C-alpha positions in Angstrom: -36.1 13.3 27.4 -32.9 12.8 29.4 -33.3 9.0 29.2 -33.6 9.2 25.4 -30.5 11.3 25.2 -28.6 9.0 27.5 -29.7 6.0 25.4 -28.5 7.7 22.2 -25.1 8.6 23.7 -24.8 5.0 25.0 -25.6 3.6 21.5 -23.1 5.9 19.9 -20.4 4.9 22.4 -21.2 1.2 22.0 -21.0 1.5 18.2 -17.7 3.3 18.4 -16.3 0.7 20.7 -17.5 -2.1 18.4 -15.8 -0.4 15.4 -12.6 0.0 17.4 -12.5 -3.6 18.4 -13.2 -4.7 14.9 -10.4 -2.5 13.5 -7.9 -3.7 16.2 -8.8 -7.4 15.5 -8.1 -6.8 11.8 -4.8 -5.1 12.5 -3.8 -7.9 14.9 -4.6 -10.6 12.3 -2.5 -8.7 9.7 0.5 -8.4 12.0 0.3 -12.0 13.1 0.2 -13.2 9.5 3.3 -11.1 8.5 6.5 -13.0 7.9 8.8 -10.3 6.6 12.5 -11.2 6.7 15.0 -8.4 7.4 16.5 -6.8 4.4 20.1 -7.6 3.6 21.4 -4.3 2.2 25.0 -4.0 3.4 26.3 -4.6 -0.1 24.4 -1.7 -1.6 25.4 2.0 -1.9 23.4 4.2 0.3 21.0 5.5 -2.3 20.1 1.9 -3.4 19.9 0.9 0.2 17.3 3.6 0.8 15.5 2.7 -2.3 15.2 -1.0 -1.2 13.9 0.1 2.2 11.4 2.5 0.7 10.3 -0.2 -1.8 9.5 -2.6 1.0 7.7 0.2 3.0 5.6 1.1 -0.1 4.8 -2.5 -0.8 3.6 -3.1 2.8 1.7 0.2 2.9 -0.3 -0.8 -0.2 -1.7 -3.8 1.7 -3.9 -1.5 3.8 -5.9 0.1 1.0 -6.1 -3.4 -0.7 -7.8 -4.8 2.4 -10.1 -1.7 2.6 -11.2 -2.2 -1.0 -11.9 -5.9 -0.4 -14.0 -5.0 2.6 -15.9 -2.6 0.5 -16.9 -5.5 -1.8 -18.8 -7.0 1.1 -22.1 -5.5 2.2 -21.7 -4.1 5.7 -24.7 -2.4 7.3 -22.4 -0.8 9.8 -20.3 1.0 7.2 -20.5 4.8 7.5 -19.6 7.7 5.4 -16.5 8.0 7.5 -15.5 4.5 6.4 -15.8 5.5 2.8 -13.8 8.7 3.4 -11.1 6.6 5.1 -10.8 4.4 2.0 -10.5 7.5 -0.2 -7.8 8.9 2.1 -5.9 5.5 2.0 -6.0 5.5 -1.8 -4.9 9.1 -2.0 -2.0 8.3 0.4 -1.0 5.2 -1.6 -1.0 7.4 -4.8 1.3 9.9 -3.0 3.6 7.2 -1.8 3.9 5.6 -5.3 4.7 9.1 -6.8 7.4 9.7 -4.1 8.9 6.3 -4.8 9.0 7.1 -8.6 10.6 10.5 -7.8 13.2 8.7 -5.7 14.1 6.4 -8.5 14.3 9.4 -10.9 16.8 11.1 -8.5 19.2 8.1 -8.3 22.7 9.0 -9.3 23.5 7.8 -12.7 25.8 5.0 -11.5 23.3 3.7 -9.0 20.5 3.9 -11.6 22.6 1.7 -13.9 23.2 -0.8 -11.0 19.5 -0.8 -10.3 18.7 -1.6 -14.0 21.5 -4.2 -14.1 19.8 -6.2 -11.4 16.5 -6.0 -13.1 15.1 -3.0 -11.3 12.9 -0.6 -13.3 10.3 2.0 -12.4 8.6 1.5 -15.8 6.1 -1.1 -14.6 5.3 1.0 -11.5 5.0 4.1 -13.6 2.7 2.4 -16.1 0.5 1.0 -13.3 0.0 4.5 -11.9 -0.5 6.0 -15.4 -3.2 3.4 -16.1 -5.0 4.7 -13.0 -4.8 8.2 -14.5 -2.1 9.2 -12.0 -4.0 8.2 -8.8 -5.8 5.3 -7.2 -9.5 6.3 -6.8 -12.5 4.5 -5.5 -14.5 5.7 -8.5 -12.2 3.6 -10.7 -12.8 0.5 -8.6 -14.1 -1.3 -11.6 -12.8 -0.5 -15.0 -14.2 -2.4 -18.0 -11.8 -5.0 -19.3 -9.5 -4.8 -16.2 -9.4 -6.5 -12.8 -10.8 -4.7 -9.8 -8.7 -2.0 -8.2 -7.5 -4.3 -5.4 -6.1 -6.8 -7.9 -4.4 -4.1 -9.9 -2.8 -2.8 -6.7 -1.8 -6.3 -5.7 0.0 -6.6 -9.1 1.8 -3.4 -8.3 2.8 -4.9 -4.9 4.1 -8.0 -6.6 6.3 -5.8 -8.9 7.6 -4.0 -5.8 8.4 -7.3 -4.2 10.3 -8.4 -7.3 12.3 -5.2 -7.2 13.0 -5.6 -3.5 14.2 -9.1 -4.1 16.4 -8.1 -7.0 18.1 -5.4 -4.9 18.8 -7.8 -2.1 20.0 -10.9 -3.9 21.3 -10.1 -7.4 23.2 -7.0 -6.5 25.6 -8.8 -4.2 27.9 -8.8 -7.2 28.7 -5.2 -6.3 30.3 -6.0 -3.0 
Protein backbone atom coordinates (compact mmCIF):
# COMPACT_ATOMS: atom_id res chain seq x y z
CA UNK A 1 0.00 0.00 0.00
CA UNK A 2 2.85 2.42 0.83
CA UNK A 3 4.32 1.90 -2.64
CA UNK A 4 1.01 2.86 -4.27
CA UNK A 5 0.72 5.98 -2.10
CA UNK A 6 4.33 6.91 -2.89
CA UNK A 7 3.67 6.42 -6.61
CA UNK A 8 0.56 8.64 -6.41
CA UNK A 9 2.47 11.38 -4.58
CA UNK A 10 5.31 11.14 -7.09
CA UNK A 11 2.83 11.38 -10.00
CA UNK A 12 1.14 14.41 -8.45
CA UNK A 13 4.47 16.16 -7.83
CA UNK A 14 5.64 15.38 -11.37
CA UNK A 15 2.43 16.71 -12.85
CA UNK A 16 2.73 19.88 -10.76
CA UNK A 17 6.32 20.35 -11.90
CA UNK A 18 5.29 19.83 -15.52
CA UNK A 19 2.57 22.49 -15.24
CA UNK A 20 4.99 24.92 -13.55
CA UNK A 21 7.61 24.48 -16.27
CA UNK A 22 4.96 24.92 -18.99
CA UNK A 23 3.66 28.10 -17.34
CA UNK A 24 7.15 29.54 -16.88
CA UNK A 25 8.04 28.82 -20.51
CA UNK A 26 4.90 30.63 -21.66
CA UNK A 27 5.68 33.64 -19.47
CA UNK A 28 9.29 33.71 -20.67
CA UNK A 29 8.19 33.66 -24.34
CA UNK A 30 5.79 36.53 -23.65
CA UNK A 31 8.46 38.65 -21.95
CA UNK A 32 11.01 37.97 -24.67
CA UNK A 33 8.53 39.01 -27.35
CA UNK A 34 7.68 42.28 -25.60
CA UNK A 35 8.99 45.43 -27.22
CA UNK A 36 7.35 48.17 -25.17
CA UNK A 37 8.95 51.57 -25.48
CA UNK A 38 9.02 53.81 -22.41
CA UNK A 39 6.14 56.25 -22.19
CA UNK A 40 7.00 59.91 -22.80
CA UNK A 41 4.71 61.75 -20.43
CA UNK A 42 6.60 64.79 -19.16
CA UNK A 43 4.37 67.08 -21.21
CA UNK A 44 1.18 65.88 -19.53
CA UNK A 45 -0.51 67.12 -16.35
CA UNK A 46 -0.32 64.59 -13.53
CA UNK A 47 -3.85 63.20 -13.94
CA UNK A 48 -3.32 62.52 -17.67
CA UNK A 49 0.14 61.12 -16.97
CA UNK A 50 -1.42 58.66 -14.55
CA UNK A 51 -4.16 57.85 -17.06
CA UNK A 52 -1.58 57.11 -19.77
CA UNK A 53 0.33 54.82 -17.40
CA UNK A 54 -2.83 53.01 -16.32
CA UNK A 55 -3.95 52.71 -19.94
CA UNK A 56 -0.73 50.89 -20.81
CA UNK A 57 -0.95 48.74 -17.70
CA UNK A 58 -4.52 47.78 -18.55
CA UNK A 59 -3.65 47.00 -22.16
CA UNK A 60 -0.79 44.76 -21.12
CA UNK A 61 -2.84 43.05 -18.42
CA UNK A 62 -5.50 42.12 -20.99
CA UNK A 63 -2.92 40.03 -22.83
CA UNK A 64 -2.92 37.34 -20.14
CA UNK A 65 -6.63 36.46 -20.31
CA UNK A 66 -6.45 36.65 -24.11
CA UNK A 67 -3.68 34.02 -24.10
CA UNK A 68 -5.66 31.92 -21.62
CA UNK A 69 -8.77 32.02 -23.80
CA UNK A 70 -6.75 30.99 -26.84
CA UNK A 71 -5.28 28.08 -24.91
CA UNK A 72 -8.81 27.07 -24.00
CA UNK A 73 -9.57 26.71 -27.71
CA UNK A 74 -7.07 23.89 -27.97
CA UNK A 75 -7.84 20.48 -26.54
CA UNK A 76 -5.53 19.80 -23.63
CA UNK A 77 -5.90 16.55 -21.74
CA UNK A 78 -3.84 17.97 -18.89
CA UNK A 79 -6.27 20.85 -18.30
CA UNK A 80 -7.83 20.75 -14.87
CA UNK A 81 -10.74 22.40 -13.11
CA UNK A 82 -8.14 24.71 -11.53
CA UNK A 83 -7.09 25.87 -15.00
CA UNK A 84 -10.68 26.77 -15.84
CA UNK A 85 -11.08 28.60 -12.52
CA UNK A 86 -7.85 30.46 -13.27
CA UNK A 87 -9.29 31.68 -16.58
CA UNK A 88 -12.49 32.76 -14.84
CA UNK A 89 -10.43 34.66 -12.27
CA UNK A 90 -8.35 36.35 -15.00
CA UNK A 91 -11.51 37.45 -16.80
CA UNK A 92 -13.02 38.77 -13.58
CA UNK A 93 -9.81 40.68 -12.85
CA UNK A 94 -9.76 42.12 -16.39
CA UNK A 95 -13.36 43.29 -15.92
CA UNK A 96 -12.46 44.95 -12.62
CA UNK A 97 -9.45 46.70 -14.17
CA UNK A 98 -11.48 48.02 -17.12
CA UNK A 99 -14.12 49.35 -14.72
CA UNK A 100 -11.41 51.05 -12.63
CA UNK A 101 -9.94 52.62 -15.77
CA UNK A 102 -13.35 53.94 -16.78
CA UNK A 103 -13.85 55.38 -13.29
CA UNK A 104 -10.44 57.07 -13.55
CA UNK A 105 -11.47 58.73 -16.82
CA UNK A 106 -14.76 59.82 -15.24
CA UNK A 107 -12.86 61.41 -12.32
CA UNK A 108 -10.57 63.49 -14.54
CA UNK A 109 -10.74 67.20 -13.79
CA UNK A 110 -12.79 69.00 -16.45
CA UNK A 111 -9.76 70.70 -18.01
CA UNK A 112 -7.87 67.41 -18.31
CA UNK A 113 -10.94 65.63 -19.69
CA UNK A 114 -11.13 68.30 -22.41
CA UNK A 115 -7.44 67.80 -23.21
CA UNK A 116 -7.99 64.05 -23.30
CA UNK A 117 -10.82 64.46 -25.79
CA UNK A 118 -8.89 67.03 -27.88
CA UNK A 119 -6.13 64.51 -28.54
CA UNK A 120 -8.66 61.90 -29.57
CA UNK A 121 -9.06 60.13 -26.25
CA UNK A 122 -12.43 58.79 -25.28
CA UNK A 123 -13.74 56.20 -22.90
CA UNK A 124 -16.82 55.64 -25.09
CA UNK A 125 -15.39 52.73 -27.10
CA UNK A 126 -14.04 51.05 -23.97
CA UNK A 127 -17.33 51.59 -22.15
CA UNK A 128 -19.28 50.20 -25.14
CA UNK A 129 -17.02 47.13 -25.30
CA UNK A 130 -17.62 46.34 -21.64
CA UNK A 131 -21.33 47.06 -21.99
CA UNK A 132 -21.50 44.62 -24.92
CA UNK A 133 -20.13 41.99 -22.51
CA UNK A 134 -22.97 42.76 -20.08
CA UNK A 135 -20.53 44.57 -17.80
CA UNK A 136 -17.98 41.77 -17.39
CA UNK A 137 -15.87 39.36 -19.40
CA UNK A 138 -17.08 35.80 -18.83
CA UNK A 139 -16.04 32.42 -20.14
CA UNK A 140 -19.74 31.64 -20.65
CA UNK A 141 -19.82 34.39 -23.29
CA UNK A 142 -16.78 33.04 -25.11
CA UNK A 143 -18.85 32.66 -28.26
CA UNK A 144 -21.70 35.06 -28.94
CA UNK A 145 -23.67 34.58 -32.12
CA UNK A 146 -22.77 37.15 -34.74
CA UNK A 147 -19.64 38.33 -32.89
CA UNK A 148 -15.99 37.30 -32.87
CA UNK A 149 -14.80 35.07 -30.04
CA UNK A 150 -14.05 36.69 -26.68
CA UNK A 151 -10.29 36.74 -27.28
CA UNK A 152 -10.79 38.77 -30.47
CA UNK A 153 -13.21 41.13 -28.75
CA UNK A 154 -10.67 41.68 -25.97
CA UNK A 155 -7.92 42.21 -28.55
CA UNK A 156 -10.03 44.96 -30.16
CA UNK A 157 -10.30 46.57 -26.73
CA UNK A 158 -6.53 46.31 -26.36
CA UNK A 159 -6.05 48.03 -29.73
CA UNK A 160 -8.33 50.86 -28.61
CA UNK A 161 -6.30 51.26 -25.42
CA UNK A 162 -3.11 51.33 -27.51
CA UNK A 163 -4.62 54.06 -29.67
CA UNK A 164 -5.50 56.10 -26.57
CA UNK A 165 -2.02 55.55 -25.15
CA UNK A 166 -0.42 56.76 -28.39
CA UNK A 167 -2.72 59.79 -28.56
CA UNK A 168 -1.72 60.86 -25.07
CA UNK A 169 1.96 60.48 -25.85
CA UNK A 170 2.26 62.08 -29.24
CA UNK A 171 -0.55 64.47 -29.97
CA UNK A 172 -0.75 66.12 -26.59
CA UNK A 173 2.73 67.59 -26.91
CA UNK A 174 0.91 70.75 -27.96
CA UNK A 175 0.24 71.28 -24.25
CA UNK A 176 3.88 71.75 -23.31
